[in-house]
SEDODREN-882033 format. One record per atom (N, C-alpha, C): residue in one letter; z, x, y. Coordinates in steps of 0.001 Angstrom, whole numbers, plus 500000, padded with zeros to 6 digits. Atoms other than C-alpha are relative to their C-alpha. Example, Ala and Ser with C-alpha at 12.3 -4.5 7.8 and 13.67 -1.06 7.14 Angstrom:
// SEDODREN-882033
A500000500890498810 A507800512300495500 A500000500900501200 S499940499180498810 S507140513670498940 S500730499230501090 
//
This chain:
// SEDODREN-882033
M499242499937501270 M503157520377506421 M500059501445499520 S499910498725500590 S504436523512504842 S499248500164498795 K500797499800501231 K502571525043502044 K500804499722498739 A499145500299501179 A505492524502499709 A500612498658500217 F499450501299499997 F506494521000498871 F500591499660498728 S499360500000501253 S509075520493496237 S500391498570499540 L499379501214500417 L510390517680494077 L501314499655500697 A498854500161499255 A513664518161495806 A499898499271501277 S500287500723498712 S512186517117499096 S499567498521499760 L500350501404500357 L510671514037497447 L501229499183499713 C498798500710500416 C514051513026496015 C500828499685501231 L499259500164498791 L515702513542499419 L499473498885500848 C500684501061499220 C513172511399501136 C500275498578499404 A499762501331500643 A513646508621498470 A501358499559500113 M498626500452499898 M517365508568499080 M500325499419501331 I499745500487498723 I517026507585502686 I500011498433500002 P499921501400500109 P518135503917502961 P499065499308501063 L500733500746498973 L516123501192504692 L501030499534501157 S499180500482498955 S517513500119508070 S499360498650500539 A500432501282499475 A516748497079510363 A498463499906499962 C501526500034500158 C513036498098510431 C499656501177499166 S500233498841500778 S512639501681509262 S500802501156500562 S499143498885499526 S514449504967509522 S499161501188500395 M500870498888499636 M511402506945510792 M500356500772501180 T499645499289498773 T512928507835514077 T501386499622500382 P498642500476499562 P516501507957515526 P499953499051501167 P499986500959498941 P517501505202517949 P500113500820501339 A499928499406498719 A517139506080521731 A500750499131500845 Q499222500760499069 Q519315504990524622 Q499212499187500896 T500875500738499114 T516407503870526772 T498698499775499298 S501309500322500750 S513165502205525654 S498791500687500677 K501238499454499576 K509825503844525941 K498840499428499132 V501050500723500649 V506603502128525041 V498640500804500222 I501354499294499834 I503209503974524347 I498969498985499420 L500985500943500313 L500279501554524366 L498597500768500038 Y501338499416500053 Y496635502438523536 Y498918498983500388 D501024500889499690 D493751500729525225 D498967499800498885 G501043500280500917 G491145498982523102 G498734500774500349 P501303499226499745 P487787500934522830 P498943499065500519 K501209500806499509 K484714499672524690 K499059499773498773 G500881500379501066 G482418497843522342 G500727499182498896 I499260500883500988 I485231496037520431 I500756499041500788 D499269501068499370 D486441492688521688 D501321499809499422 A498654500237500489 A490084491902521404 A499931498735499104 S499974501123500896 S491063489411518701 S500242498721500800 P499859501247499337 P490713485786519736 P501196499199499404 L498898500800500696 L493676484765517569 L501368500096500735 Y498599499750499501 Y496719486363519461 Y499764500848501220 S499709498889499013 S497714488197522582 S501332500485499917 V498650499294500275 V500668490613522519 V500376500678501293 R499412499240498947 R502880492011525253 R501245500742499493 I498837499206500382 I505469494740524690 I500700500434501256 N499301499783498814 N508158494900527233 N499194499641501223 G500700500478498827 G505912492861529514 G498569500669500191 K501340499305499885 K502819495140529086 K499089499586498924 T501007500585500892 T499661493901527445 T499579501101499028 A500378499115501100 A498954495550524062 A498646499489499399 F501346500364500516 F495338495516522676 F500208499487498541 V499925500618501385 V495038493202519529 V498692500095499393 Y501324499807500683 Y492282494258517169 Y499705498896498969 P500371500928501117 P490416491797514994 P499901500860498731 C500184499378501311 C490539492727511300 C499604499065498967 S500556500764501159 S489134491506508011 S501077500073498876 V499195500092501174 V491335490339505080 V499287499194498988 S500603500731501122 S490630488745501779 S499945498499500285 L500152501448499898 L489326485170501781 L500766499442498786 I499154500429501134 I492165483818499625 I500421498571500129 A499428501376499815 A493121480405501059 A499070499222500884 D500729500932499082 D491595477415502767 D500754500003501432 A499421500016498653 A492315476620506450 A501460499352500041 A498708500604500130 A495398474680505393 A501051500903499353 G499154499075500622 G496816477679503671 G500150499870498539 N499911500270501449 N496306476445500125 N499187501199499301 L500543498820500626 L495640479370497814 L498796499581499093 M501127500316500912 M492222479431496124 M500262500312498577 H499949499521501415 H491799479737492431 H499644501482499860 I500181498504500054 I491789483401491350 I498478500242499807 D501453499711500171 D488022483141490308 D499258499916501366 K500664500099498708 K487089482103493797 K500383501125500941 R499528498930499114 R489152484921495354 R499304501327499575 N500713498857500367 N486942487408493478 N498642500122500747 N501237499956499184 N484450487269496346 N500188501228500879 L499939498773499265 L483742490695497764 L499117499948501267 V500869500153498883 V481444489443500510 V500689499344501174 D499358500766498902 D483174486770502490 D501377500571500228 R498728499483499491 R486135487901504549 R500724498993500921 A499275500907499067 A488831486087506518 A500471500740501250 P499492499296498771 P489856486888510140 P501499500100499980 A498592499849499679 A493272488214510965 A500060500920501246 A499972499093498864 A494600490497513751 A501075500995499730 M499058498898500142 M496428493732514020 M500348500521501366 C499537499435498799 C498418495347516900 C500864501217499685 S499309498763500293 S499764498955516932 S500482500605501329 F499519499303498777 F501944500701519454 F501119500903499564 D498854499073500218 D504638503479519630 D501061499660500931 F498864500291499110 F508133503119521044 F501222500708499508 T498607499673500338 T511732504278521125 T500894498979500686 G499062500900499421 G514784502300521939 G499822498540499549 Q500297501431500318 Q514699498496522003 Q498944499432500827 V501080500603499291 V511664496575523004 V499864498491499650 E500219501499500285 E510732492816523297 E498522499932499799 V501429500273500523 V507634491664521491 V499719498535500387 E500380501384499593 E505914488594523020 E498651499753499506 V501188500343500550 V503172486959521129 V499569498604500412 T500524501312499711 T500924484090522189 T498875499709499054 I501018500439500970 I498875482112519662 I498766499519500780 M501222500484499176 M495314481725521010 M498902499422499194 G501004500419500965 G493386480776517937 G499786498504499933 P500253501390500250 P492269477420516540 P501248499086499969 A498764500741500176 A495911476349516066 A500781499843501319 T499320500024498661 T496809476542519842 T500416498586500354 H499664501402499613 H496811472722520072 H501278499526499270 V498792500336500746 V499671472716517598 V501135500904500304 L498838499064499624 L503035473979518768 L500667500390498616 P499446499532501271 P504384476082515869 P501510499703499940 P498579500277500118 P507822474724514734 P500790501283499614 F499310498772500359 F508574478113513354 F498964501102499652 V500831498819500346 V507181481626512733 V500776500811498984 T499404499193501075 T507910483473509551 T499699501527500335 V500204498536499769 V508399487241510208 V500382500737498695 R499833499291501276 R508023489370507036 R499940501539500293 P498978500378501081 P509704491384505582 P501196499207500654 Q498971500835499519 Q512423488793505949 Q501389500773500034 R498767499141500094 R515006491452505181 R500482500409501483 H499659499580498654 H514916492348509008 H500754498858500677 G499195501192499355 G516406488871509862 G499444499645501314 I500625500279498622 I513980488403512803 I499662498460500016 V500266501392499691 V514003484807514063 V499477499840501422 P500576500014498692 P511645484490517013 P500407498803500864 V499760501112499140 V512418482346520086 V498670499450500350 I501337500664499796 I509514479828520407 I500000499221501325 D500305500748498792 D508233478549523731 D498592499643500054 G501449500417500040 G505118476443523347 G499281500790498927 N500793499169500929 N502482478695521751 N500416501486500077 T499563498684499844 T504439481773522646 T501317500229499256 F498701499763500644 F507274483398520641 F500371501473500271 R499389498607499580 R509519486474521328 R501034500342499073 F498899499412500739 F511723488734519481 F500191501448500399 K499768498589499639 K513282492216519817 K500111500925498755 I499810498994501123 I513097495337517559 I500516501299500652 D499555498754499558 D514861498592517857 D499750501173499097 K500404498888500845 K513384500677515038 K498575499756499467 P501353500164500556 P509906501323513746 P499913499171498767 C500148501010501118 C508671498713511340 C498540499572499920 Q501358500571500206 Q505500497059509949 Q500264498577499649 L499675501416500080 L505614493271510238 L498679499183499763 S500996501064500086 S503514490243509196 S500493498759500709 L499616501223499187 L503832487387511747 L499139498828499607 E500756501093500594 E502929484063510192 E500371498673500558 P499630501281499422 P502945480988512374 P500049498865498894 M499785501162500911 M504198477922510422 M500032500426498595 G499896499493501406 G504590480224507384 G498703500101499318 L501263499970500690 L500896480199506708 L499523501467499715 I500493498655500292 I499307483180505031 I498579500246500513 T501334499765499439 T495944482616506709 T500166500458501466 A500161499513498666 A495126484527509884 A501488500515500523 P498735499520499425 P498453486463510309 P499695501082501110 L499983498881499075 L499203489020513039 L500769501073499237 L499343498753500606 L500007492451511474 L500414500839501113 L499478499244498788 L502168494265513892 L500653501303499496 F499609498657500399 F502699498032513526 F500663500695501133 A499152499378498951 A505566499378515560 A500421501402499578 N499900498579500510 N505347503181515188 N501097500741500818 P499295498960499235 P507665506021516153 P498937500841500846 P501013499057499348 P506096508483518699 P499516501057499013 E500582498870500871 E503936511132517140 E500990501210500016 M499087498849500150 M506090514049515876 M499414501252500619 L500674498739499442 L503473516650517017 L499057499538501120 P501048500382498971 P501363516612520157 P498648500090499425 P501352499929500464 P497654516079519684 P499453501438500018 P500644498659499906 P495705519269518845 P498984499973501081 A501129499772499055 A493260520724521377 A498804499565499382 P501279500488500663 P489888519049520789 P499125501081499513 T501017498913500288 T488072522348520715 T500658501158499218 A499300499026500757 A490683524262518658 A499284500248498710 P500538499717501270 P489423526076515580 P500589499121498830 G499573500799501102 G489534523849512515 G500381498581500251 V499663501339499615 V490069520668514467 V498741499096500123 I500957501008499749 I487878517607514221 I500626498879500748 Y499199500839499031 Y488919515429517191 Y499223498754500337 F500626501269499565 F488109511739517795 F500914499432501089 G499259500582498946 G489266510635521188 G499816498497500128 P500226501480499917 P489523506971522332 P498583499628500135 G501440500512500033 G486274505000521800 G499592499754498581 V500615500315501296 V484047504017518929 V499168501190499564 H500730498858500495 H482605506798516801 H499310499718498686 K500787500200501246 K479869506696514151 K500150501341499229 L499878498815500789 L480977509254511598 L499080500073498703 G500746500076501311 G479194508135508420 G500886500566498862 F499259499422501080 F480156509912505190 F500216501450500272 K499557498601499695 K482017513092506084 K500549500586498723 D499579499356501252 D482307515200502880 D500154501550500225 K499898498539500073 K483070518811502024 K500805500479501239 I499118499546498950 I485844519035504599 I500680501298499491 P499463498760500448 P486992522650504461 P501485500164500142 S498554499720499861 S490392524150503994 S500410500295501424 G499467499734498667 G492617524464507054 G499487498986501115 T500532500996499047 T491014521350508777 T501115498984500423 T499289501133499444 T492946518895511014 T499077499021500543 I500730501055499434 I491284515603511577 I500846499078500788 Y499158500759499167 Y492817513858514541 Y499313498763500540 I500542501245499493 I492117510153515312 I500928499465501019 A499102500377499037 A493673509332518578 A500151498467500081 G499851501420499834 G495119505938519484 G498924499510500972 G501140500695499250 G492403503746520857 G498610500538499494 A501230499596500712 A489816505477518567 A499746499183498802 V500430500653501205 V487803503635515951 V498937500850499381 V500881499109500603 V486046505968513606 V499336499298498823 R500703500765501062 R483365504227511388 R499458500988499098 G500458499021500988 G482908506217508253 G500985500120498904 Q499229499696501165 Q484478507749505186 Q500247501544499876 L499651498573500041 L486190511128504417 L500146500427498545 S499948499430501390 S485996513381501349 S500175501538500065 A499880498454500150 A487061516901500399 A500317500305498564 E499749499565501346 E487130518803497164 E500295501620499985 N499686498614500182 N488600522089496082 N500407500800501302 A499517499502498700 A490378522760499380 A501484499921500108 S498555500016499787 S493783523240500793 S500365499834501457 N499440500079498603 N495957522563503949 N498982499157500839 I500672500983499202 I494178519542505261 I500961498927500532 T499193500981499360 T495733517087507739 T499131498984500615 V500634501126499238 V494551513689508875 V501100499226500696 R498865500665499330 R496701512158511556 R499522499497501328 G500183500585498691 G496942510259514822 G500452498512499990 R499697501482499943 R497252506538515808 R498756499106500051 G501241500853499999 G493637505438515606 G499618499431498637 I500445500771501100 I491652503588513043 I498781500698499343 L501213499640500843 L489299504790510256 L499519498737499408 D500516501282500357 D487091501803509772 D498788500127499083 S501124499870500978 S484754501293506794 S499329498605499826 S500495501395500119 S483861497594507446 S498526499917500028 L501415499979499926 L480207498533508014 L499367500801498844 S500496499331501145 S479913500640504826 S499615498911498895 P500423501079500927 P478116498774502061 P500881499820498876 I499259500279501153 I479971497120499184 I499242500253498713 E500878499633501125 E476959497757496878 E498719500496500530 G501266499543499554 G473577499277496988 G500018501339500628 P500042498669499392 P472426502364498779 P500875500277501238 A499181499678498819 A474354504216501510 A499232499624501289 N500582500204498677 N473774503477505159 N500546500991501007 E499562499040499046 E474477505292508370 E501482500034500181 Y498494500048499871 Y478181504322508189 Y500777500496498746 G499319499542501234 G478914505402504602 G499352499472498756 H500559500498501391 H478485504277501009 H501049499122499438 N499209500937500591 N480028501995498486 N501153500605499191 G498915499210500740 G482666504549497348 G501432499893500726 R498739500055499427 R486156505413498369 R499954500168501511 Q499901499726498553 Q487186505357501999 Q500473501380500354 T499581498596499964 T488975508616501560 T500243500458498633 R499932499396501347 R488617510777498466 R500382501465500093 W499440498665499939 W490686513885497989 W500044500528498553 F500150499500501405 F489799515881494846 F500403501512499956 K499466498600500189 K491689518996493866 K500419500585501352 I499549499558498766 I493343519325497198 I501433500458499933 R498593499514500002 R496555521397497654 R500444500012501419 N499444500142498638 N498754520544500681 N499164499164500826 L500765501093499187 L497399517347502194 L501005499125500641 T499201501012499309 T498995515232504873 T499154499016500690 I500626501161499307 I497827511804506039 I501124499215500711 E498812500538499205 E500023510352508885 E499472499264501159 G500023500752498852 G500015507584511254 G498743499042500247 I501242500730499746 I496436506135511059 I499934498736499298 I500289501305500627 I495096502693510086 I498695500187499230 L501266500011500803 L492541502542507264 L499577498463499846 H500435501343500043 H490552499291507596 H498783499741499199 D501060500685500684 D488268497435505243 D499116501026499214 S500754499109500921 S487222500014502551 S499164499233499029 P500771500554501018 P484418499151500225 P500551500255498561 S499408499544501356 S486495500836497366 S501402500369500320 W498607499625499731 W489880502439497166 W500156500582501331 G499749499529498654 G491409503233500480 G500301501525499944 I499615498599500156 I493024506512499412 I500001500416498558 E500036499531501313 E492130508369496283 E500549501484499950 L499385498617500134 L494278511387495378 L499751500471498533 A500361499642501327 A492674513004492306 A500266501470499780 H499685498695500380 H494044516146490726 H500484500886501208 C499425499397498775 C495885517026493988 C501343500460499656 D498568499453500033 D499189518990494480 D500530499997501371 N499206499951498734 N501719518586497322 N499272499150501010 V500629501070499170 V500661515433499215 V501097499266500640 Q499167500890499195 Q502422513531501972 Q499071499015500683 V500701501161499288 V501204510123503121 V501024499283500637 R498911500598499188 R503367508783505907 R499536499014501121 N500287500917498948 N503226505746508244 N498508499638500054 V501436500430500056 V499771504816507098 V499877498548499749 K500192501412500151 K498541501239507300 K498585499782499378 V501224500177500781 V495871500228504737 V499834498513499881 I500344501500500081 I494157496770505083 I498554499943499414 T501205500149500780 T491371496016502609 T499648498569499723 S500428501325500311 S489352492887501818 S498950499923498910 R501232500156500879 R486532493704499446 R500184500655498735 G499858499524501334 G487967494499496033 G500517501440499999 A499502498644499882 A489655497682497245 A501489500162499667 D498601499576500172 D492845499321496072 D500561500596501234 G499443499292498857 G495316500726498554 G500015501499499869 V499990498524500357 V496199504169497210 V500170500081498481 D499942499654501442 D495539505564493757 D500296501430499871 V499568498574500293 V497393508730492717 V499579500306498566 C500685499814501284 C495286510017489873 C500195501473499548 S499702498702500612 S496578512968487790 S500384500944501148 S499474499084498934 S498321514500490828 S501493500253499913 E498601499667500138 E501689516107491256 E500668500182501387 N499201499812498693 N504399516248493969 N499405499213501149 V500648500853498933 V503190513302495997 V500974499065500562 L499150500894499249 L505127511290498537 L499217498986500840 I500606501082499266 I503876507896499859 I501169499292500683 A498760500478499348 A506380506778502548 A499684499192501279 D500097500650498724 D506878504314505487 D498720499546500282 S501412500504499835 S503526502630505018 S499890498595499665 F500204501388500201 F502053499235504809 F498574499836499279 F501171500246500796 F499457497948502342 F499727498502499849 R500457501262500313 R497565494725502409 R498618500139499261 T501161499681500731 T494963494870499639 T499503498852499183 H500678501016500818 H492514492734497677 H500262500281498525 D499753499516501476 D492861494770494495 D501415500696499980 D498629499380500160 D495853496865493300 D500472500680501269 S499530499413498734 S498096497976496165 S500390501475499824 I499719498520500193 I499685501236494932 I500035500224498510 N500344499759501442 N498789502734491600 N500104501464499647 V500041498649500611 V499345505825489435 V499086499899498789 K500942499924501079 K496576506742487047 K499950501329499490 G500404498711500578 G495586509451484688 G498508500044499730 L501352499847500140 L491938510474485117 L499512501382499790 T500521498622500274 T489908513456484033 T499231500465501298 D500522499393498837 D488211515783486455 D498414499851500044 L501389500291499966 L484642514568485766 L499674498862500932 A500390500974498965 A483004512765488691 A501291499433500621 V498766500659499434 V485678510236489872 V500915499618498873 G499087500269501127 G487278510152486455 G499553498983499088 Y500503501033500866 Y485110507562484933 Y498632500402499482 P501305499658500651 P482388509322482875 P499690498921498961 G500459500949500924 G480439506836480771 G499746500606498654 D500167499554501423 D480149507066476977 D498610499701499561 G501378500347500392 G476561505848476949 G499967498665499250 K499950501226500756 K477710502589475247 K500633498865500823 G499425501006499131 G479057500713478231 G501544500195500165 G498596499844499813 G482554502118477991 G500209501281500701 W499617498795499260 W484460505173479318 W500129501168499021 S499968498816500833 S484272508722477939 S501368500688500258 P498825499260499843 P487390510789477373 P499758501433500410 A500352498585499744 A485530513942478411 A500523500446501343 G499491499408498851 G486833516292481062 G501365500604499876 N498682499354500080 N489903518353481902 N501112499005500504 R498966500906499684 R493241516535482111 R501133500766500738 K498932499441499201 K496168517140484480 K501131498915499894 A498821500895499963 A499688515631484707 A500002499155501302 A499630500925498807 A500575512661486955 A501512500104500043 R498611499692500090 R504067513843487801 R500657500180501418 N499228499848498765 N506720513806490508 N499379499178501152 I500772500966499016 I505279510874492500 I501117499031500546 T499013500892499405 T507446508881494922 T499321499100501013 F500355501063498994 F506694505638496774 F501269499415500591 T498714500430499362 T509397504754499274 T499789499407501431 N500077500672498613 N509879502467502374 N498728499452500226 L501270500579499852 L506865500411501932 L499996498531500090 V500204501432499923 V505665496925502785 V498666499659499316 L501176500225500877 L503163495461500288 L499646498482500037 W500523501356500134 W500891492357500328 W498766500230499131 N501041499938500928 N498552491894497390 N499408498588499886 D500729501207500029 D495867489211497248 D499434499558498706 R500739500474501218 R494283489308493900 R500323500881498753 A499878499219501260 A495618491937491433 A501398500401499815 H498694499485500164 H498730494121490885 H500606500618501206 V499416499418498853 V501193495055493514 V500366501530499724 M499634498635500359 M502690498163491887 M499599500197498501 M500546499838501348 M500999499629488827 M500028501501499559 V500249498631500647 V501041502681486509 V499019499672498865 G501031500217500915 G497870502828484444 G498975499012500526 P499997499831501481 P496012501392482618 P499366501264499565 E500602498776500316 E494030504535482771 E501071501047499887 T498944499052500259 T496371507162481278 T499316501303499339 R500651498872500464 R493913510057480611 R500525501180500698 A499318498851499423 A496401512717481678 A500776500736498893 T499161499276501049 T498523515278479853 T501339499215499871 V498801500713500018 V501553513226480814 V500150499164501298 V499664500750498805 V502674510520483259 V501516499884500048 E498504499908500009 E506282511183484282 E500597500209501369 N499195499859498719 N508934511181487035 N499302499270501137 V500567500847498903 V507477508319489120 V501047499042500510 L498994500836499376 L509768506556491541 L499408499070500971 F500293500998499005 F509243503269493411 F501297499498500548 K498681500235499413 K512118502732495863 K499939499427501373 D499859500564498651 D513045500545498832 D498616499483500445 I501355500582499807 I509885498394498775 I500115498507500287 D500070501421499753 D509292494973500319 D498682499471499608 V501270500688500438 V506708492820498501 V500056498674500721 I499955501144499213 I505963490204501118 I499138498881499464 H500830500965500719 H503153488502499174 H499430500545498764 A500637499572501211 A502069488868495577 A499333498731499438 L500742501257500199 L499310486253494929 L499124499973498781 S500926500154501191 S497718486982491514 S500621500499498708 A499730499587501352 A498368489165488489 A501460500218499791 S498541499711500219 S501778490880488336 S500540500837501255 V499440499261498943 V504258492404490720 V500102501418499676 I499851498655500516 I505029495455488608 I499349500065498606 G500580499841501311 G502920496539485700 G499914501469499581 L500180498673500612 L503038499604483412 L499113499716498807 F500973500229501003 F500007499820481168 F499610501355499378 S500511498814500625 S499439502552478630 S498880499685499099 A501216500391500726 A495906502209477513 A499192501198499569 D500556498818500501 D495036505862476793 D501135500879499481 A499178499186500905 A496770508806475105 A501247500607500725 A498899499318499280 A499176510170477779 A501388499307499740 P498678500569500036 P502917509636477133 P500429499658501382 M499601500482498700 M504535507706479967 M501597499965499902 R498509499949500085 R508242508451480720 R500643500155501363 R499149499858498778 R510932508456483376 R499328499322501288 I500553500749498923 I509515505634485542 I501122499101500523 R498813500780499397 R511971503932487976 R499532499146501129 F500181500911498783 F511747500957490258 F501403499604500449 E498656500191499532 E514726500547492501 E499913499382501507 N499949500694498661 N515655498312495500 N498677499370500356 I501312500683499725 I512611496089495380 I500358498511500396 Q499864501420499526 Q512631492834497449 Q498719499273499879 I501275500678500262 I510033490334496361 I500202498574500666 E499856501188499203 E509606487477498861 E499187498824499491 D500980501124500353 D506565485347497939 D499211500528498803 A500706499544501218 A505372485870494319 A499464498763499343 R500761500991500717 R502704483520493049 R499076500625499023 V500575499034500932 V501781485688490036 V500090499477498573 L499958500354501430 L501178485403486331 L501258500640499384 T498887499383500604 T503889487929485497 T500727500742501063 L499108499256499029 L506830489431487360 L499973501500499616 L499993498632500383 L507412492673485413 L499414500110498574 E500527499856501365 E505464493965482443 E499721501384499621 I500324498710500651 I505095496947480165 I499249499692498748 R500946500303501149 R502167496976477726 R499442501329499509 V500630498904500660 V500948499547475263 V498931499441499079 G501190500525500675 G497470498711474072 G498697500230500748 P501361499703499335 P493726498999474827 P499754499036501143 A500455500758498906 A492334497733478061 A498542500204500317 Y501414499881499679 Y488880497400479659 Y499664501433500421 T500320498542499609 T489253501071480850 T500266501015498932 T499581499093501014 T490329502622477543 T498868500891499562 A500993498995500534 A488527505779476443 A500561500683498847 D499370499317501088 D491079507401474046 D500109499153498811 P499826500831501202 P491445506350470445 P501458499573499790 E498616500298500078 E495219506253470870 E500622499575501384 C499261500362498867 C497631504738473345 C501416500668500019 G498745499287500023 G500598506841474427 G501306499188500024 P498718500819499953 P504244505720474024 P500559499987501403 V499329500108498752 V506452504606476901 V501495499978499824 E498504499962500192 E510161505470477316 E500639500263501342 D499153499760498877 D512924505676479948 D499397499319501186 V500345500803498803 V511988502946482324 V501042499163500571 T498794500716499370 T514413501434484782 T499489499074501071 F500170500935498864 F514172498349486910 F501374499704500510 R498590500154499448 R517246498297489177 R499979499374501428 N499890500731498732 N518202496062492053 N498748499423500453 I501233500742499728 I515165493882491900 I500447498620500416 T499638501303499518 T515575490722494033 T498705499205500169 V501131500925499973 V513170487812493725 V500447498754500821 N499538501099499146 N513378485230496488 N498930498874500054 T501100501112500101 T510659482827495265 T500559499035499032 P499457501089500939 P511440479484493552 P499233499865498705 A500794500125501274 A508662479833490994 A500587500775498843 R499494499316501209 R509686480674487424 R498991501016499451 L500935498901500368 L508072484039486533 L500527500606498690 C499677499305501226 C507975485602483112 C499781501448500072 S500141498558500153 S508290489251482194 S499633500278498568 A500382499615501447 A506976491145479105 A500106501388499750 V500023498663500494 V507464494209477047 V499309499985498718 Y500859500217501215 Y504652494396474490 Y499512501400499628 A500293498681500549 A504423497516472342 A499026499832498813 D500997500339501036 D501151496761470388 D499475501131499292 R500737498879500602 R499754500250469726 R500846501218499982 N499073498884500020 N502691502561470192 N501419499516500433 T498608500479499791 T506459502478470913 T500285499840501506 I499369500135498652 I508314501301474050 I501508499993499751 K498547499908500278 K511946502439474114 K500715500367501301 N499149499683498977 N514803502799476509 N499604499365501362 V500304500759498777 V513983500136479108 V501180499251500472 R498851500531499465 R516735499061481381 R499645499090501125 F500067501005498878 F516799495897483552 F501445499916500534 E498714499904499389 E519697496400485895 E500102499236501339 N499839500793498747 N520876493930488604 N498695499310500420 I501204500798499565 I517843491661488498 I500537498673500448 F499481501171499457 F518658488914490855 F498835499056500240 I501180500953500081 I516260485974490314 I500437498562499886 Y499585501436499968 Y516495482221490945 Y501465499905500411 N498645500051499361 N519701482838493040 N501171500332498973 K498981499547500888 K521548484438490105 K499529501246499310 Y500313498805500761 Y521678487684488182 Y499695499660498557 A500363500219501480 A519885487799484869 A500927500843499130 R499083499319500943 R522256488646482049 R499478500002498594 T500699500070501405 T520067487778479094 T498555499968500129 F501464500009500045 F516452487978478104 F499562498593500455 Q500351501325499647 Q516323484167478547 Q500118499750501481 D499859500239498518 D517577484310482145 D498903500424500772 M501049499462499165 M514660486361483390 M498779498983500089 P499868499499501368 P512916485380481038 P499045501243499763 V500773498866500398 V511516488534479338 V499728499849498523 F500492500074501368 F509478488506476113 F499788501282499408 L500150498756500666 L509528491335473613 L499009499881498774 R500874500105501108 R506819492153471037 R499721501404499590 G500403498749500519 G505969495061468744 G501109500947499828 Q499106498939500276 Q507685498381468453 Q500855500345501268 T499106499823498783 T510389498028471105 T501361500378499512 T498608499442500345 T513762499817470975 T500788500160501187 N499024499740498931 N516804499786473178 N499520499373501352 I500403500676498783 I515630497231475727 I501315499203500513 T498729500538499600 T518730496170477775 T499973499325501388 I499820500653498716 I519758493856480653 I501494500042500282 T498621499830499623 T523017494623482529 T500096499595501511 V499671500301498682 V524698493667485736 V501204500840500396 D498775499179499533 D526976496188487635 D500156499841501489 A499831500275498536 A526658494824491191 A501469499676500321 P498699500254499628 P530000494754492957 P500356498421500183 G499731501465499889 G531714491348492477 G499167498989499216 K500908500804500725 K529029490107490175 K500157500043498510 
//
């Protein structure tokens, strides 16, 4: 990545439309498939086998949240707050160009039942597999991230990551500034104090067990097609040889950071923390967590792009926060609460685009509630598929500290399976994380082209209890097979100091 990364480049990336799978690579005339052998010491998943253009692809076992019983019935939210027990799933990753045929055979406990159908999400792709016994097939011609769900069940899915080829060749393993992990299983542990100018390369077929951290550095790259695995790091208690109970990757005061292509599996805490960083690109990253972990938290950082990525998380999937520079931003006040102490920085010019999101127990897209920043502004969520939202809210903006929040935009959001308490919400008021005596105002928020494909009736809320909320626009909200034209159609409830809250429809022919 170049040392200069501008808001203009963020906006340009955000304007790229979604295609049949993703527009990460141009179509090719002939197909090419790059497969990576599974490393010694890791058995293939017993749930599925996969062939790409007739060639066997390694299927990794992975851990996801224990959220449902064997019949697919969703557990009560209190029972899903279990950070120890995990459920089995599977994931398969490969690179390709052109058109390829994907063949999947179900091998797990359900093999005695012939699946009458397989749901492929995001459903926007329109993929309908051809089923032959316990095997199903379909074709793809562009990179994408899919969840394959036999009989539509959310238990034990196959997560399929069809990548473009790597844009750059692998670095030389012994080159200066390179930390190279070739195919195989590697015990890294907690790797901190990563210096400026470092490239960490995790090759396809590599599983690196550990966690990464850097502070006060610049020009760091983490890339490859392998897996950073923290499943053996403790969820609580002292550190062990594989890591500790903190972030899977923590980047503090880093300028010019690129994370590309890797899988982050089973963090004990947040998968990616970007705290007080500038100029960050996260592309084609797959984050799968099961133990109370967020996907990515952009904390008081500027000029950040999160693109072409997949998140299945137990806690919040993608989040913008305002945190001070003390510790991880949560200094205690000595009374069981949070202290406002520390230096503050803006959370500004942040774009999330071309993402697939699955949330098991919390919020899918969120800004706040920690807003201990100088300002939270110019945040864009665009071209996002929410394939499962199973708990709190799909979109939440929470101003629980002093920073003003403005110019926040959600556009082209497809919501497929929403079993949540709230669809869209904006709240100004104290929360469990509040440290400041005041809560900042919220203004200029747009929800545009939001499509909800779930039959459940979901409420939305705009609650201004401790400061003002103004200039909120709901535009082209398609819900329950029709466009919402009134507050009652959504429905959305207003409370407190709200001004200029509007609902409009300008879709062609609507």
